[in-house]
N, C-alpha and C positions, 0 to 999 in steps of 0.2 A: 479531442483532448480529453483528459481524465485527471483524476487526483487520487493518489494512493499514499497511505502513510503506514509505516511499520515502526513500532516503538518498543525498545528493550527496557524492561524494568527489572528490579531485583527479584521479583516473584514470577516473572514470565514475560510474555509478549502480548501486545495489543495491536491489532491490525484493522484498518478500515479502508474501503475503496468505494468510489462512486461507480456508476454503471453507464454513464452517458458517453457515446462515441461520436456523435455528430449533433449539431444544433443549427437551428435556423427558424424562420417564422413558421414553417410547416414541415420541418424535417428533423425529428429527434429520434435517435436510435438508442436502444438499451441492450447492453451485453454485459454478462458477468465478467469482472476483472479479477476476482479472487477465486482460486482453485486450491483444494486441499486433499491430502491423502493421509490415511492413518493405517498403522498396524497396531492392533490393540496391545497395550502394555509394552510397546517397543519403540514406536516412533510416530511423530506427527510432522508433516511438512506442508507448508502453505506458500503459494506464490501469488503475487499480484503483478499485473502487467499494465503498461502504458505505451502508447505509440500506435504504429500501423496495425490495424485490426487483423489483416490477413497474416502478417508476420507473427503476432502473438498467438493467434488461434492455431497456426501451424506448429509452433513450439509446444503449446499445450496438447495438441493432438498427438504429437510424437511422444511426449511424456506419458500420455494415457496409454498409447499402444505398448510402450515398454513395460508399463505396470500391469498389463493384463496377464502376463505369464512371467513374472520376475525371475523365477528360477531357471527359465529357458532363455532369457534375454540379458545381454550385457547392458550396463549403464542404466539400470532401473533405479528410480528413486527409492524403491522399497527394499533394495539390497545394498545401497551405497553405505560404506562403513562409517562415514562421518558427514556432517553437514557441510564441511568444506568441499568434500567430493560432490555433494549434491549441487552446490553452487557452481563448481567447475563443469559439471554435466550440463546444467542449464545454460551457462555461458557459452559452451561449445555449440549447443543446439541453436542458440540465438545467433551466434556469429555465422554458422553455416547457412541458416535460413536466410539471413540478410544477404549473404554472398550469392546464393542461388538466385534470389530475386533480382539483384543488381546485374548478374550475368545475363539473365533472361531479358531484362528491360533496358539495359545499358547503364553506364555509370552516371549519366545525367539524372537518373532516378534514385541515386544512392540515398539521398535524404528522405525520400518518400517512404522507404521500407524500414526506417529506423524504429527501434523500440528499446525499452529498458524494463527490468524486472526486479522486484523485491523478493527475496527468498528468506523464509523464516521457518523455524521449527526446532525440534529436539529429537535426538536419538538416545536411547536408554544408556545410562552410564556417563553421559556427557551433559554439558550445560546447554540451555537454549541459545541459539545463535541467529543472527540477522545479517543478511548480505544485500548489497546493491549491485546488480549485474548491469554493466554498460553494453551498448550495442556492439562494441568490439569484442565482447565475450569476457573481458577482464572484470574483476569485481573487487569491492572493498567490504570489510566487515565492521559492524557496529562495535563501538568501544565506549569507554567512559567519556572520551572526548567527543565522540560522534554517536550518541545513543539512539538516534532515530534517523530514518531515511524517508524521503518523499520522492515521488516521481509524478510526471505529468505537470499540471498547473500548480506549481509549488509556492509561488511568491506571496499569495494573499494569506495563506494559512500558516506560513512559517514563523512570523513574529510571535504569534500567539503561543505556539509550542515552545519556542525559545524562552519565553518569559514564564511559562507555567510548568514546564517539565521538571520533575524530580524523580530520580531513579527509585526512591523509596515510596513513591506515591501509591495509593491503593488502585486496584483495577477500576473501581467506581470513578475515582478522580481522573484517571487516564482516559476513560471513555468520555467523560464530560469534557475534558480538554480537546479531544479529537472532534467531538460534536461541535464545539465552538470554532475550531479550525476549519471544519468543513462548511459550517454555516457562513463564515466570513468569505470563504472561497466561492461558494454558490452565489452569494449576493453580488460578488464582484465580477464573476465571469460566467456567461451563459453556456460555456462549453463544459461546465461541471454541474451535475445535478443528481437528485435522487432518482430511484432508491439507492441507498447506501448499504454495503455489506460490512458487517462487523464480526470480528472473531477475537475472543480472549483465550490465550493459551497459558495455562498455569504450569509452572515448573514441575516436572516429573509426573504430569498427568497427560497421558498420551491420547487425549481426545479433547475437543474444545470444551473449556469450562463454560463458555457462553458463545452462542452464535445466532445471529438473527439478521434479517433484512429490515432496514429502516426506510419507510416510504415517506413521502412529502407531508402526510398528515399524521405522522407518528406523534402521539401526545408528548413524549419526553423531548423529542427533537424540537417540537414547536415551543415547549416551555423553555428550553435552553436558549433558543433563538430569541424569543421575546425578552427573557431575563438578561441576556447579554446586551441586547440593544438598549434596554432601560439602564443597565449598569453603566454603559459607555456614556449615555446622555447625562446621568447623574455625576459621573466623574468629570466630564467636560465642564459642567456648570459649577463644580466645586473648585475648579482651578482659579487662581487669582486673576482678577480683571486687569487687562493690559493697561488701562487708563491710570491705574494706581501708580504705575512705574514710568509712564511717559512724561517727558518734560514739556 
């Protein structure tokens, strides 16, 4: 399992993913779930993946192959005219990859090879866009009503984003919000864990404004984790005592 979040803001996009693919007492694997491609002053495209590792790596590998010589290959992320076309391309590859795996291994394995992908980015002359691609290859786009997408282990971190999200918030506050969301998820589920990959994409800046890997001992992540835990304790103790209202 994994956890990835893509958030659409007025001033751009904020993306974060963990890197854990397996967990157990003595079996923890780390693989990058965030992949990005840029054309200077023209486009930036980032995808985050969750689900079967063989499926997602196959899709990423095919995208990389097409991008090596985009002028000679059809359906390259580097030549797609719109982000909608990019999402369509990723969806088609995902659907075909899952179909091939199911055909090889039998329909009983259909759920084994499932995966989902977040697609984010901007092409010059257009707005930043964010998509959620389903295993079937279809997708939806972020909007004012649905301004962020999560894939993987979503339930523990979702309430925090719902309460804290504001489209006008600063990148700094958005990063802090995602740090809290990931901290809560990591504490609740062993299948999600650091290091975390973070990317901030500013509107009309066709390269990451900020990009880094956050490990388990990162000072800021530890400060946010400790501060959030203390704030929750203080908020809990500040609530009215039940005995005051009991009969």
